[in-house]
C-alpha positions as CSV (number, residue, x, y, z in Angstrom):
1,M,-48.4,-0.9,85.0
2,S,-48.0,2.6,83.6
3,D,-46.2,3.5,80.4
4,P,-42.6,4.5,80.7
5,S,-41.9,8.2,80.6
6,P,-40.6,9.6,77.3
7,N,-37.5,10.9,79.1
8,V,-36.5,7.5,80.3
9,N,-33.6,5.9,78.2
10,V,-34.3,2.5,76.8
11,P,-31.1,0.4,76.3
12,G,-32.2,-0.9,72.9
13,D,-32.5,2.6,71.5
14,D,-28.7,3.3,71.7
15,R,-27.9,0.0,70.1
16,W,-30.2,0.7,67.2
17,A,-28.6,4.1,66.6
18,R,-25.1,2.7,66.7
19,D,-26.1,0.0,64.2
20,A,-27.6,2.6,61.9
21,L,-24.5,4.8,62.0
22,T,-22.3,1.8,61.4
23,K,-24.3,0.8,58.3
24,L,-24.3,4.4,57.0
25,A,-20.5,4.5,57.5
26,H,-20.0,1.2,55.7
27,A,-22.2,2.3,52.8
28,A,-20.3,5.5,52.4
29,V,-16.9,3.7,52.4
30,T,-18.3,1.2,49.8
31,E,-19.6,3.9,47.6
32,Q,-16.2,5.7,47.8
33,R,-14.4,2.5,46.8
34,R,-16.8,1.9,43.9
35,A,-16.4,5.5,42.7
36,R,-12.6,5.1,42.9
37,R,-12.7,1.8,40.9
38,W,-14.8,3.4,38.2
39,G,-12.4,6.4,38.1
40,I,-9.4,4.1,37.6
41,F,-11.3,2.1,34.9
42,F,-12.2,5.2,32.9
43,K,-8.6,6.6,33.2
44,L,-7.2,3.3,31.9
45,L,-9.8,3.3,29.1
46,F,-8.9,6.9,28.1
47,F,-5.1,6.0,28.2
48,S,-5.7,2.9,26.0
49,Y,-7.7,5.1,23.6
50,L,-4.8,7.6,23.3
51,V,-2.3,4.8,22.7
52,G,-4.6,3.4,20.0
53,L,-4.7,6.7,18.3
54,L,-0.9,7.0,18.3
55,L,-0.6,3.5,16.8
56,L,-3.1,4.3,14.2
57,A,-1.5,7.6,13.3
58,W,2.1,6.5,13.1
59,P,2.4,2.7,12.8
60,E,5.1,2.7,10.2
61,K,7.2,5.4,12.0
62,L,7.0,3.6,15.4
63,G,7.9,0.3,13.7
64,T,10.9,1.7,11.9
65,V,12.3,3.4,15.0
66,A,12.0,0.3,17.0
67,A,13.6,-1.9,14.3
68,A,16.4,0.4,13.0
69,G,18.7,0.5,16.0
70,T,22.4,1.3,15.4
71,K,23.6,-1.8,13.7
72,T,24.7,-2.0,10.1
73,H,21.9,-3.6,8.1
74,T,20.2,-4.4,4.8
75,A,17.3,-2.1,4.2
76,L,14.1,-3.7,2.9
77,V,11.5,-1.8,0.9
78,R,8.4,-3.8,-0.3
79,V,6.3,-2.9,-3.3
80,E,3.1,-5.0,-2.9
81,G,-0.1,-5.0,-4.8
82,L,-1.5,-2.6,-7.3
83,I,0.8,0.4,-8.1
84,S,-1.6,3.4,-7.6
85,S,-1.7,6.7,-5.9
86,S,-4.2,5.3,-3.3
87,T,-2.4,2.1,-2.4
88,E,0.6,1.2,-0.3
89,A,2.6,0.8,-3.5
90,S,2.1,4.4,-4.4
91,A,5.0,6.5,-5.5
92,K,4.7,8.6,-2.3
93,N,5.0,5.7,0.0
94,V,7.7,3.8,-1.8
95,I,9.8,6.9,-2.4
96,E,9.6,8.0,1.2
97,A,10.7,4.5,2.3
98,L,13.6,4.5,-0.2
99,R,14.8,7.9,0.9
100,K,14.8,6.9,4.6
101,A,16.7,3.7,3.8
102,F,19.4,5.4,1.7
103,K,19.7,8.3,4.2
104,D,20.4,5.9,7.2
105,Q,24.1,5.8,7.7
106,N,23.9,2.2,8.8
107,T,22.4,0.9,5.6
108,A,24.8,-1.4,3.7
109,G,22.5,-2.0,0.8
110,V,18.8,-1.9,-0.2
111,V,16.6,-4.8,-1.3
112,L,13.5,-3.8,-3.2
113,E,11.1,-6.7,-2.9
114,I,8.4,-6.5,-5.6
115,N,5.2,-8.5,-5.6
116,S,3.0,-6.5,-8.0
117,P,1.1,-7.1,-11.3
118,G,1.6,-3.4,-12.3
119,G,-0.7,-0.4,-12.3
120,S,-0.2,3.3,-13.0
121,P,2.6,4.2,-15.4
122,V,2.9,7.6,-13.8
123,Q,3.4,6.1,-10.3
124,A,5.9,3.4,-11.5
125,G,7.8,6.1,-13.5
126,E,8.2,8.3,-10.5
127,I,9.6,5.4,-8.5
128,Y,11.9,4.4,-11.3
129,D,13.3,8.0,-11.6
130,E,13.8,8.2,-7.8
131,I,15.8,5.0,-7.7
132,Q,18.1,6.3,-10.4
133,K,18.6,9.6,-8.5
134,L,19.3,7.8,-5.2
135,R,21.8,5.6,-6.9
136,Q,23.7,8.6,-8.1
137,Q,23.4,10.4,-4.8
138,Y,24.5,7.3,-2.8
139,P,26.9,5.4,-5.1
140,K,28.3,3.2,-2.3
141,I,24.9,1.8,-1.4
142,P,23.8,-0.9,-3.8
143,V,20.1,-1.5,-4.6
144,H,18.8,-4.8,-5.8
145,A,15.3,-5.8,-6.9
146,V,13.8,-9.2,-5.9
147,A,10.8,-10.5,-7.7
148,S,8.4,-12.3,-5.4
149,D,5.3,-14.1,-6.8
150,V,4.7,-11.5,-9.5
151,C,7.0,-8.8,-10.9
152,A,5.1,-7.7,-14.0
153,S,4.4,-4.7,-16.0
154,G,4.7,-1.6,-13.8
155,G,6.3,-3.8,-11.1
156,Y,9.1,-4.8,-13.6
157,Y,9.4,-1.2,-14.7
158,I,10.4,-0.3,-11.1
159,A,12.7,-3.3,-10.9
160,A,14.6,-2.3,-14.0
161,A,16.0,0.7,-12.1
162,A,17.9,-1.5,-9.7
163,Q,21.5,-2.6,-10.2
164,K,20.5,-6.3,-10.4
165,I,17.3,-8.2,-10.4
166,Y,16.8,-11.5,-8.7
167,A,13.8,-13.9,-8.8
168,N,12.5,-17.2,-7.7
169,K,12.5,-19.8,-10.5
170,A,8.6,-19.8,-10.4
171,S,8.2,-16.0,-10.2
172,I,6.1,-14.4,-13.0
173,V,8.2,-11.7,-14.7
174,G,7.7,-9.4,-17.7
175,S,4.5,-8.2,-19.3
176,I,6.2,-5.1,-20.8
177,G,3.2,-3.6,-22.4
178,V,0.4,-1.0,-22.0
179,R,-3.4,-1.6,-21.8
180,M,-6.6,0.4,-21.6
181,D,-10.0,-1.1,-21.0
182,S,-13.5,0.1,-22.0
183,F,-16.9,-1.2,-23.0
184,G,-19.5,-0.4,-25.7
185,F,-23.2,-0.1,-25.0
186,T,-24.6,1.1,-28.4
187,D,-26.6,-2.1,-29.1
188,A,-27.8,-2.4,-25.5
189,I,-29.3,1.0,-25.3
190,S,-31.0,0.7,-28.7
191,K,-32.7,-2.6,-27.7
192,L,-33.8,-1.1,-24.3
193,G,-35.1,2.0,-26.0
194,V,-32.8,4.3,-24.1
195,E,-32.0,7.7,-25.7
196,R,-28.5,8.9,-25.1
197,R,-28.2,12.6,-24.4
198,A,-24.7,14.1,-24.1
199,Y,-23.8,17.8,-24.3
200,T,-20.2,18.8,-24.8
201,A,-18.0,21.8,-25.6
202,G,-15.1,20.7,-27.8
203,S,-15.4,18.3,-30.7
204,N,-13.5,15.5,-29.0
205,K,-14.8,16.0,-25.4
206,D,-16.8,12.7,-25.7
207,F,-13.7,10.9,-26.8
208,L,-14.2,7.1,-26.5
209,D,-17.8,7.5,-25.2
210,P,-19.0,3.9,-24.6
211,F,-22.5,4.9,-25.7
212,K,-21.6,5.8,-29.2
213,P,-20.2,3.7,-32.1
214,V,-16.5,3.2,-32.5
215,N,-14.8,6.1,-34.2
216,P,-11.7,4.9,-36.2
217,A,-10.0,8.3,-35.8
218,E,-10.4,8.1,-32.0
219,V,-9.0,4.6,-32.0
220,R,-6.0,5.7,-34.0
221,H,-5.4,8.6,-31.6
222,L,-5.7,6.2,-28.6
223,Q,-3.4,3.7,-30.1
224,G,-0.8,6.4,-30.7
225,M,-1.0,7.3,-27.0
226,L,-0.5,3.7,-25.9
227,D,2.4,3.2,-28.3
228,A,4.1,6.3,-27.0
229,I,3.8,5.1,-23.4
230,H,5.0,1.7,-24.5
231,R,8.1,3.2,-26.0
232,Q,8.8,5.0,-22.7
233,F,8.5,1.7,-20.9
234,I,10.9,0.0,-23.4
235,A,13.4,2.8,-23.2
236,A,13.4,2.6,-19.4
237,V,13.9,-1.1,-19.4
238,K,16.7,-0.9,-21.9
239,Q,18.4,1.9,-19.9
240,G,18.2,-0.1,-16.7
241,R,19.2,-3.5,-18.1
242,G,21.6,-2.5,-20.9
243,E,23.3,-5.2,-22.8
244,R,22.0,-7.9,-20.4
245,L,18.8,-8.0,-22.4
246,K,18.7,-10.6,-25.2
247,D,17.8,-9.3,-28.7
248,D,14.4,-10.8,-28.8
249,P,11.3,-8.8,-29.9
250,E,9.1,-11.0,-27.8
251,V,10.7,-9.4,-24.7
252,F,8.6,-6.2,-25.3
253,S,5.5,-7.9,-26.6
254,G,3.6,-8.0,-23.3
255,L,4.4,-11.7,-22.6
256,M,5.4,-13.0,-19.2
257,W,7.9,-15.7,-18.2
258,T,9.0,-17.6,-15.2
259,G,11.9,-16.4,-13.2
260,E,14.0,-19.2,-14.6
261,Q,13.1,-18.3,-18.2
262,S,13.7,-14.6,-17.4
263,V,17.4,-15.3,-16.6
264,G,17.9,-16.6,-20.1
265,L,16.2,-13.5,-21.6
266,G,18.3,-11.1,-19.5
267,L,15.2,-9.8,-17.7
268,V,16.6,-11.2,-14.4
269,D,20.3,-11.5,-13.4
270,A,20.1,-14.6,-11.2
271,L,17.8,-16.7,-9.1
272,G,17.5,-15.7,-5.4
273,I,15.2,-14.5,-2.7
274,S,15.4,-11.5,-0.5
275,R,17.2,-13.3,2.4
276,Y,19.8,-14.6,-0.1
277,V,20.5,-11.2,-1.5
278,A,20.8,-9.6,2.0
279,E,23.2,-12.3,3.3
280,E,25.2,-13.3,0.2
281,V,25.1,-10.3,-2.1
282,I,25.0,-7.3,0.2
283,G,26.6,-9.2,3.1
284,Q,24.3,-8.1,5.9
285,K,21.8,-10.6,7.3
286,N,20.4,-8.1,9.7
287,V,17.4,-6.7,7.8
288,V,15.4,-3.6,8.7
289,D,12.0,-3.1,7.0
290,Y,11.4,0.5,5.9
291,T,8.2,-0.1,4.0
292,Q,5.6,2.6,4.6
293,R,2.3,1.1,5.7
294,I,-1.1,2.8,5.3
295,R,-3.2,3.0,8.5
296,W,-6.0,0.4,8.5
297,V,-8.6,3.2,8.7
298,D,-7.2,4.9,5.6
299,R,-6.9,1.6,3.8
300,L,-10.5,0.8,4.5
301,L,-11.7,4.2,3.3
302,N,-9.5,4.0,0.2
303,E,-10.6,0.4,-0.7
304,T,-14.3,1.4,-0.2
305,E,-13.9,4.4,-2.4
306,A,-11.9,2.5,-5.1
307,R,-14.5,-0.3,-5.2
308,L,-17.4,2.1,-5.5
309,S,-15.6,3.9,-8.3
310,A,-14.7,0.7,-10.1
311,V,-18.3,-0.6,-9.9
312,L,-19.6,2.7,-11.2
313,G,-17.0,3.0,-13.9
314,S,-17.6,-0.5,-15.1
315,A,-21.3,0.0,-15.1
316,L,-21.0,3.1,-17.2
317,G,-18.1,1.8,-19.3
318,L,-15.8,4.5,-18.0
319,D,-12.9,2.3,-16.8
320,Q,-10.4,3.8,-19.2
321,N,-7.3,4.2,-17.0
322,V,-4.0,3.4,-18.7
323,R,-2.2,0.5,-16.9
324,W,1.2,-1.2,-17.2
325,R,-0.2,-4.6,-18.0
């Protein structure tokens, strides 16, 4: 039998071609669907990224807008942790929150909830002055301080600016004093055979250098500074508390008391928590939190920087910041 001619059509050839075209068409459709799915995925991912950036950039603003509404309310401003320019309890954050709270026409009163062991006298003083100014600017809006776990030193300095101070019976209140810490390494470097080399311009530029012996004249100068700041602290507390303070020299000695004991000393007006003050004193149980929060990214960077500085300062004996403590 002879071979079929090349021009003769074989039925199986058409079927093979159709199958090949069908497979190519299915593959093209599948690829298009896959590309579309990936496109949707990346669009959703990009959108989520943008939303995340917005939440990181303005968390406190978004939260305040969502919570405020139009109802009459008690404004809550929290002072939590160390009072410092780099923490949430900085003068910048607390003052901004207080201004927003007083400016809101639906604010019936302000509760300043304090849970702080103290910190910078400068930051605490700025907040104290701002509260006094806002009380004059908005005389119809009362502001009351509430001591949480701790309301001591700079925390109490801020509380003294309020019209009344409330506390839990177990709160720690007081510590009206000033403190500065340092170290001395003179014996250590001599034993290690280390030679100290310091070059200054100005006879007192190496004031309180931890690597040199104690200088009585420098100590007297430092004590004068601390006493002056302490007098400022006492004057602010007396101005805020007035005749409610008991005539007891121990009040300004740096000691601390429980909230219950503080009532007897005139440091606190009455026992009560924030909810009680909002509902029973101000008369508005609807509470809106105006506290300014630091973005978690900024908080992480600030804490890392602060810890590194603290470690370095402690190692070199340079931790000489004045604190309300």
